[in-house]
C-alpha positions, 0 to 999 in steps of 0.5 A: 500499500501507497504512504500517503506524502507528507507535508510540511506544516509550520505552526505559527503560533509557535514560529518567532523568528526573533528567536532565532540568530539574527531573525533569520530562521534556521530552516531557512538556514539549513534546507539542502534544496533552499525551498524555505523563504523569508523576505527579511530578518525577523519576517515569518518564514514559508516554505514553496508548496508542492516543492519541499523534498521531506527530508524533515532537517527543517524539523530538526532545525527549527528551535521553537518546534515550530515545523513540523511534519504532517 
């Protein structure tokens, strides 16, 4: 049986970029395919939907535990 593809999700109630170094999201920095975007430091980050490789590196990188795979 095929498993459904996991999707990355951000809990924006937990996401506070000021908790990351210089306001730059740790997930943005760690994504190996650079599919996370953050317009400016301290802005909320977001993944590029549909292109995520489901590696979950962003989940481990987030110090605030605001990212999950669903």
